[in-house]
N, C-alpha and C positions, 0 to 999 in steps of 0.2 A: 740156559736160554732165558728162563724167567728172571734170573738176576740181571741179565743184560738188558731186558726190556724195562725193568724197574729203574736201572741206572739211566737209561735213555730218557725215560719220562721225567725223572728228577732233574736231569740236565736241561731238558726243554723248559721245565717250569722256571728254573733258575735263569736261563737265558732270556725267557719272556719277561720275567720280573725285572731284569736289569735293563732291557731294551725299551720298556714302556714307562712313560711318566706316571708316577704313582703318588697317591695322596692317602695318608692314613688318618682315620678318624674313628670315633666311637659310634657304634650302631645306634645307641640310645639317643644320640643327638640328631638322628636323621628320621625322616618320614618315609617309610617303605610301604608300598601298596602292591596288591596282587592284580595282575591283568585278568579280567573276567570277560565272559561272553554273555551278553544280555541285551535287553531292550534299550535302545537309545532314543530318548525323547528329544526331538529337535526343537528346543526352545531355549530362551535365555530369560533370566530374571533381571528386571530393570527396576529402578526406583523412579517414581514420578510424583509430581506435585499437582494438586488440584488448582485449576485456574478457571475463570469465567469463560464461557463459550466464545464470547466476543469482547474485545477491549477496544473502546473508541477513544482515541487521543484527542485532547483539546489543545489547539494552538490559537494564539491570539490573532484575530483578524486585524485588529488595530492595536497600535502601541499606545501606552498611556500610563498614568500613575494610578495605583490602586487606591480608591477612596472608601470602598465598602467591601466587606467579605461577609456574604450572607449565609453561606453554607459551609460546613466543616467537612474534613475528610471522614469517610465512613458512613455519611448520611445517605439515605435513599432519596433520589431525585426523580422528577418527572420531566419529560422532554419540554424544553422551553423555560424551565425554572432559571431565574437569574442567580448565578453563583458569585460573580464579582461585578463590581462597577468600577470603571476607569474614567479618568478625565484626560483630555488632550487639547491643550490650548491652541495648538497649530490647527487642529481640525475645526475648532470653533471659529477661528479666524477665516478659514477657507469657506465655511458656511456663510459667514457674514459677507465675504467678498462675492460669493456665488449669488446670494440673495440680492446684493446691490447691483451686480451685473444684469441679473434677470429683470430687475425693476427698470433699469436703464433701457434694456432691449424692449420691454413692453411699452415704455414711453415712446421710444423711437418708432415702434410699429404703429402706435396710435397716431403719432404725428404724420407719419408717412401715409397712413390711410386717409387722414383728413386732407392732406395735400392732394392725393390722387382723387378723392371724392370731389374736391373743389374743382380740380382740372376737368374731371368728368362732367360736372354740371356745366362748367363754362363751355366745354366742347359741345355738349348737347345743345346749349343755347346758340352757339355760333352756327352749328349745323342747321338748326331750325331757322335761323335768320337767313342763312344762305339759301335754304330750300325755298323760303317764301319769296326772297328777292328773285330767285331763278324763275319761279312760276310767274311773278308779276312782269318781269322783263321779257319772258317768252310770250306772254299774252300781248304785251305792247308791240313786240316785234311782229307777231302774226297779224295784228291789226294794221300796222304801218305797211306791211307787205301788201295787204289787200288794197289799201289806199293808194299805195305807189303804183300798183298794177292798173288802177283806175285813173292814174295821173292826177290824184287829188292832193298829194304832198310832194315836196321836193325830194330829190335823190339824197341830199345830205341828211335830211331827217330820217329817211329810211335806213341809210347806212349806219347812222349813229345808233338807232335802235337795235340793228343787227349786231353791231360791235358790243353794245352793252349786254345783250343777251348771251353772246359767246363768252364774254369775260365772266359773266355771272356763272355760266355753266362750268368754266374752268375753276373758278373760286370754290364752287360747291364741291367739285371732285377733290380739290386740295384739302378742304376742311373735313370732308368725309374720310379721306385717307388718314389725315392727322388724328381724327377721332378714333379710328380703328387702331392705329399704332399706339395711341395713348391707352386704349383699353387693353391691348396685348401687354404693353409695358406694365400697366397696373397689375394685371393678373400674374405675370412672371415675378415682379418685384414682391408682391404680397405673398406669393407662394414661398419665395426664398426667405422672406422675413418670418413667415410662419414656421418654416423648417428650422431656421436658426433658433426661434423661440422654443420650439419643441425640443431641440437638442439641449438647450440651456436648462429647460425644465427637467429633462431626463438626467442631466448632469447633477442638478440640484437634488433630485430624488436619490441618486447614487450617493451623494454626500450625506444626505439624511440617513441613508442605509448604513453608511460608515459610522454615523453618529450612534445608531442603534447597536452597532457592533461593540461599542464601548460597554454595553451590558453583556458580559460573558454568560451565555446560556448553556444549559445541559443539552447536548445533541440527541439524547435518547433517554428512555426510562432506564434506571439502573442504580448502581451504587457509585458514589464519588470515591474512586479508588485512592487517588492522591491529589493533592492540590499544592502546587509550588508557587504560592503568592502570599504576600503579607501587606497590610495596609501601609501605604507610603512607598511601596516598592515600584520602581519603574519597569514596565513590561515592554519588550520590543515586539514589533509586528512579526508574526510568525513564530514567536517563542512558545515552546511547549510549556503549558502551565498545569496540566492535569490529565486525568483519564476517567472515563466512565466504564465501569464493569457491568456488562449486561448479564444479569443473573437468571435469565430464563432457562439456562442449562449450563452444564459444566463440561470441561475437557481435562485430560491429564497431559501435562507436559513432561517429557522424559528425555534425558540425555543418554546416548548409547555409544559404546566404544566403536571407533571408526572401523575396527576389524569386521563389523557386520554391515557396513554401509551398502555393499552390493546385494545383500540378502533381504534387507528391510524394504518392503514395498507398501504402497497404499493397499488398504483393505485386508491386511494380515489380521488374524484373530489374536486376541489376548484375553487373559482372565485376571481379575482382581479379587482377592479373597479378603473378607472382613467379617469378623464375628461368626466364623463358620459358614458363611454364605459366599457363593461365587457370583461375580457380576461380569457379564460379557462386554468386551470392548472390541473396537477395530481401529486400525491405524487410518486416520483421516488425512494427515499431511506429513511428508518427510521433507525436512529442510536440507538443502544441498550443502550448506556451509559446514565446514569442519573447524572446530575451535578447540584448541588444547587436546587434540586427539579424540574429540567426541562430536557427535552430531545430534540434532534435536528432532523429535517426532511429537505430533499431537495425536492423542487417542480419544475417542468419544464412546460413550455408552450406547450399546445397541438395543438394550431393553431397560431393565430396572437399574437404579443406582442407589447407593446407600442413603438412607433417610437423613442421616446426620451429616452429610457431606458439606464441607465448607472450603472456600478458597484458601489455599496455603497448606492444606493437609497433605501428608506424604504417604504414599502407598507403594508396596512391592507388587510388581506386575509380572505375570508369566506371559511372555510374548512368543507365540508359536511361529517358528520359521519354516517348518516343513513337517512331513509325515514321520511317524516313529518307524524304526527298523531295527533288526538284530545286528549287533556289531561287537567288535572287541572294544573293551572300555578300560580306560585308565583314569582313576580319580584325579580331579584337578589339583594342581599344586604349583608352587612358585618356581619349579624347574623350568616352566614354559618361558618365564621372563629371561632366564639365562640362556636358553637354547633356541628360542623361537619355534620350538616344536620340531626341530630338525634331528635331534638325537636325544638319547636318554641313557642313564646308567642302569644296566640290568644285573641284578644280584644273582650270583652263581648258585647252583644247587645246594652247596654246603653252607651258604650264607657267610662265607669268609671274605668274599671280595665281590666287586661289581665292575663290569666292563662297559665302556662307552659303545653304544650301538646306534647306527642311524635308523630313524623311523620316519613314517609319514602320517601326519595327523589330518583327519578330515574335518568334520564339524565338531562343535563343542557346545555344551550347555552349562548351566550353573554348577553342575556336579561332575561331569565327565568330559574327557576327550574321546572322540571316535578314532580308533587306530586302524589305518588302512594297510600299512606294511610295517614289518620289522619286529613284531612281537607275537607271542603265542599265548593262548589262555593258560593260566596257571603260573606263568613267570612272575617274578617279583621285580619291581623297579623302585628306584629312589625318586620321590616326588617333591622333596624339599629343595630349597635354594642351592644352586651350584656355585655361587660366586666365590666361596672360600676354596673351591677345588682348583682354581687357577686353570692351567693347561693340562691337568691330569687326565689320562685316559683309563686309569685303573684306580679303583678305590679299595683300599684294604680296610675291612671292617673288624674292629676289635670287640 
C-alpha cells in the first residue's frame, strides 16, 4: 500500500512538472524575502527641491532694444529698482504725434472759446440795444396813444408808433432767443471740446506711462533669479525676460509617482530630516497635471526650518499618507514592475522550486508592500525582477 502511494506521488510530480511551463535558475542570482507580519507605516519617501515661497515672473510691458543692463542675475533687488532700460523709436514717434495733436486741440479750444466769447459779447450788446429800443418805442407808443385819445395827433402817427413798438417787441424776443441758443451752443460745444481735450491728455498720459515701461523694474523685493536679456537684444512686448524670487520663506517642490495621485491631498503631513533634526511640513498644493508618469506637489514648513536652507537644495521627505496598521508585509522589489502586483513566485518549503501565485497588494511605502490576500506569514517569495522568466509558472532553484 505504501509503495503504491509513493509511486502515485512521484507520478503526480512528474506529470505536474511536464504540464507546467518551467524556468531553471540559480538561487544565488535571485532576491528571496520572507513574508512577515508587522507594523505598516503608511508613508512614501519622496525627493524634493527647495524653492522660493513665491516666484514673480517679469514680462516686458513694452518691446524695445536693450540699451542698459543695470542688475545681474543673483543680485538682491528692491521693488521699483530699474533692472533694464529699453529704447523704442516707434513709441517715441507716437509720443511726438500725441503731443502735437494735443497742442492742436488746445489751440482749437482756445480759438473756439474766443469765437464764442466774441459772439456772446455781441449777443449781449444786441440784446441790450433791443431792450433799450423796446422801452423807448413802448414809451412813445403810450404817449401817442394818450394824444390820439385826446385827438391831438393824427391816426397815422398813432398807428406808426404802435407798429414800431410791436416790431421792436418781436425783434427783442428774437434776439433774446438767439442769445439763449448761442449760450446753450457755447456750453455744449465747450463741454465737448473739454472732453476731447481730457481724453487726449489721458491718452498722452498713457503713452508717457508706456514710455516709463521701457524701464524694466523689479515688481517686488527679492532676488533676481534669472535674466534673459543682453545689451543690443530686441525684446518683444509680453516676452518673458526674468523672474524675482521672493525669499521671505521657502517651499519644497517634489515630484511623486502617479500611483499615489488619488491619495495625496492638501494638508497631508510630512517630515524632513537634516543633521539629526526633524522639520514638520504640510502639503500646500497638489498640481493636477501628470507628466512622464509623475505629478508635482508643493510643501511648506509648519514650524521651524533648517537654518542653512537655500534654494536648489535637495531633501528626502517622508510623506505620511495615512495611519499605521498591522499587516502582512513583503519587502519592495522589482518583481512589482513585472507583475503589477497581481502575482508573485512563492518558494516551496524545501527551497527547490517556486510556484506562481495570485496575490492582492494594498498600500505601499518606501520599504514594504501591504499584502491583502494570497500569502501567509513565514512564506518566502522571490522579489527580484521576473523579466527573464518569460511565461514560466514554475521556477526550479538550483
